[in-house]
C-alpha positions, 0 to 999 in steps of 0.5 A: 500500499505504501509503494502504491501511495508513493507511485500513484501520484507519479502515475498521475502526473505520467497519465495527466501529461499524455498528449492527445496523439500519444493516447491515440497511439496508445489505443491503436496499439491496444487495438492491434494487441487485442486482434493478436490476443483473439487470434491466439485464443482462437487457434487455441479453441480452434487449432489449425491444421498447420503452424501459423507463419509470423508473416500471416500474424503481421499481416493481421496486425496490418489489417487491424491497424488500417480498420482502427485508423479508418473507422476512427476506433483509436480516436474515440475517447474512453469515457465516450465509449458507448453504442457508437463505439460498440459499433465500431468495434464490431466493424473493426473485429468484422474486418480483421475476420474477413482479412483472416479469410483472405489470408487464409486463401493466399497461404492456407494454414488449415484455419477452419471456418469456425475459427474465423467466426470465433476469431471475429468475436474474440477480437470484438470482446478483447476490443471492448473489455480492454478499453473498459479495463484501461478506463477503469485503470485510468480513473483509478489512477486520476481519482486516487490522486484527485478525490471526486466529490460525491453527490445525490441526484434528486430525480430519476427521470430523463434529466436524471439519467442524462446528468448521472451518465454525464457525471459517471466519468467526471474527474470531479464529482461522483454520483452515488444514487438517485433519491426520487419521490416516486415509490415505484422507482424505489429499490431499482437501479437506473442507469447504473445507479440505485434509487432511493426514497427521501427518507434514505437521504441522510443515511446515503449522506453518512455512508458516502460522507456527502453533502451535495444534492443536485436537483434534476427535475426541470419540469417541477415548477419553480416554486416546489423546486424553491421549496425543496431547495429550501427544505434540503438547504435547512437540512444541511445540504448544499443544493443545486438545480439543473435544466433539462438538456433540451432547455439548454438549447432552447428546445425545451419549455421553460418552467412556468412558462404556461403560467399566466394571469389574466388581470380580470380574473382578480376582480371581485366584480364584473369587468366594465363593458365598453362605454357609449360610443367613442368612435364618433368623439375621436374619429378624424380628429388630431389626438395626443397622448402624453406619456404614450410609452407608459402602461396606460398610455400605451393602452390608451394608444392602442384603444385609439386605433379602433377610433380612426383619428385623423392623427395620433401624436406620441408624447414621451420623454424616454427614447426607448418606451417611445420607440417601442410604442410607435413601432407596435402601433405602426405595425397594427396601423401602417395607414395612420399618421403617427408622429412620435415626439421625444420630449418633456411636459415641462418644455413649454416652447416644445409644447406651444410649437407641437400644438399649433403645428399639429392643431391637436384637438384632443389631449389624454395626459397620462405622463406622470412619475407614479412609483410611491417610493421613487417619487418619495426619494425624488420629490423635485422630479415628481413636483416638475413633472407631476404638478408643474408640467400638468399646468404648463400643458393645460395652459398651452392647450387652452391658449391654442384651443385644444377642444378636449383635455383629459387628465389622468389622475389616481386615488392617491391624490385623495387626501394624499399621504405621499409625495406622488399623490400630493403632486397628483392632487396639485395637477388636479387642482391645476386642471380644475382651475383652468376648467373654471375659466371660460374658453374652448378647452373642456377640461375633465380628470379621470381618477384610477384605483390600482391598475392591475398589469400596469408597471409597478402594480402588484400583479406583475410583482406578486407574479415574479415573487411567485415564480421565484418560489416566494415569499410573496411581500405585503406592506399590510395584512389589512391594507386595502386597494380599489382594483381595475384592469388596464383595459377598463382604465383605457375604456374609462379614459376614452368614455371621460373624453367623450361625455359632453359637459352639463350645460352651464357647468363651468369646472372639470368634471372628475370621472371614476369606475365604480369599482365596487368594494376595495380589496385586500391585497392579501386576499389578491395574493392568496388568489394568484398563488392558488391560481398558479397551482400552489398552496400558501405556507403559514401557521395553518399549513406549514408545508405549503409552497409559497410564504406570504410575508408583511413588511410593514407600510412604506413611508407615506403609504396609506392603509386604505386609498379613497376615491372622493374628496367629497360625497356627491357622485352624479351619473353618466351615460354609462352605468358603472361610470360615475361623475364627481364635482369637486371644489378647487382653489382660488386662481390667485392662490394657485398662482402663488403655489405653482410660483413657489413650487417653481422656485423651490425646484429651481433652488433644488430644496427638497425639504421646502419642496416636501413641505410645500406640496402638502401645504395646499392639498387636503390632510391625509389620515396619519399612519400610526407609526407601528404600521409604517417603515421608516418615518412618515412626514407629518406637515401642518396643513 
């Protein structure tokens, strides 16, 4: 044993140092030796009538060399000697057997036909056995010098079998056994490895001193893979997962690729039916959509295609978003004049030139920064875009005589508790102020609930979290929101732009959708988890697959949202769309507010901007400190 331990490193170094050509010469020589040994064994079993001349043996060696080179047998790696290698070995054996027959005819030695057949079989078995023996010797030398890491393969399906075959001769990994949840496979030997149940995993770990498990079940849903990975990790194993080999080359389905959520399925009410005829309201008219590349703006543009406008103008500050929506719309309606404009609603000169040059008749103002945490962290940008930008656009629209101006707002503007809601409320006040003045432009406001499926909404967030195996995060278990689909949002906006104002009314009507009762976000999370085919993991069901984790309300976030400043609701031609009339601010006051907002934005004074933006909006209901994460600023109003 001491001699072997001393020799093995030298042998390993010698084997590892062999070049490819040297290895091929060794295998070629091995093939010739196997042919000669097969011939000797054949003569022992079926002797010839006369002694065999050395020239005949030399001739067989030449034939064996040529056959091995021609068929590429000597170029095959030892650990790749599978079905193709067997066929090549059989072909070499057949060729040398035919060669022996030819030698016998040229120089008879009394070799019988039976001996020729025996020679072919003996050569074939010698070629195969020699390679298997050489492979074992080769691996024994290398693995004694470089020990392999033992692993268990979890999953004895196709991917597990392929993985086991790939790792069987791996330099650094040694598959020990399969573990599978299918009891029908337990006790079987598959691909040279035994199959065990989950309960045997710790025994296998002790016996083989292993702590690595490879999960080879690519068809298992992501959440279940994540759940299994967590369980095994908690038990002390190092876990890795592998896709199927078909997926690696893009030919197999990816996990959860078929799992999709239709936003309408998560409404706790009937979806909004198409409103009153809006085709005539926008047919042959020049329509402009700001924020056209965003979720709502893009949906509006797509629905406007069916209204046959004379021209559709797309305004967005994001080049990538503008390019994407422009390309999509042109593909759907190549005959419609579409004008993409890269710019901001805060650029008064651009807006004035744009509205005048194209003679815009209808504006849908969807451009806004709306993600509450981002806006909370960047209040100056939100004030400039949401509040000042809306006032600039509305003033320019009134100055050139745009027929209809529709502001897209949010329920977070009602008694706002965050900067985003406060800036949108100031935008509403600006539009209401301009709407109260006589002029050719009719102003309207559309107030949304949470739009399912839009960017930043809970639907794509929950879907992503479920796809990763959880957890699904909630700000508060009792938090509620009003929900609507993005299709409903588009229909509501188009309807608001089509409704005629009541005779003698000066002001901007506020339109909203009857969304029924607000819904608990936790109920939505549970429904999405169950719709994806999983179960919720909680105290009642600790074996569930997806955890719902409460992280606390974010700064400025409200537990419940509202839709109305006042209490009066009026009907519209559509039974599910309601109209509200809300009091605004005096024009003189608003002039002062927006002048001061402009000054603090120019000065970059974040603290003053935050205080000022809340001073002129209705106060929010204060969130108790134990419900919030971080600090929720309270401002005197």
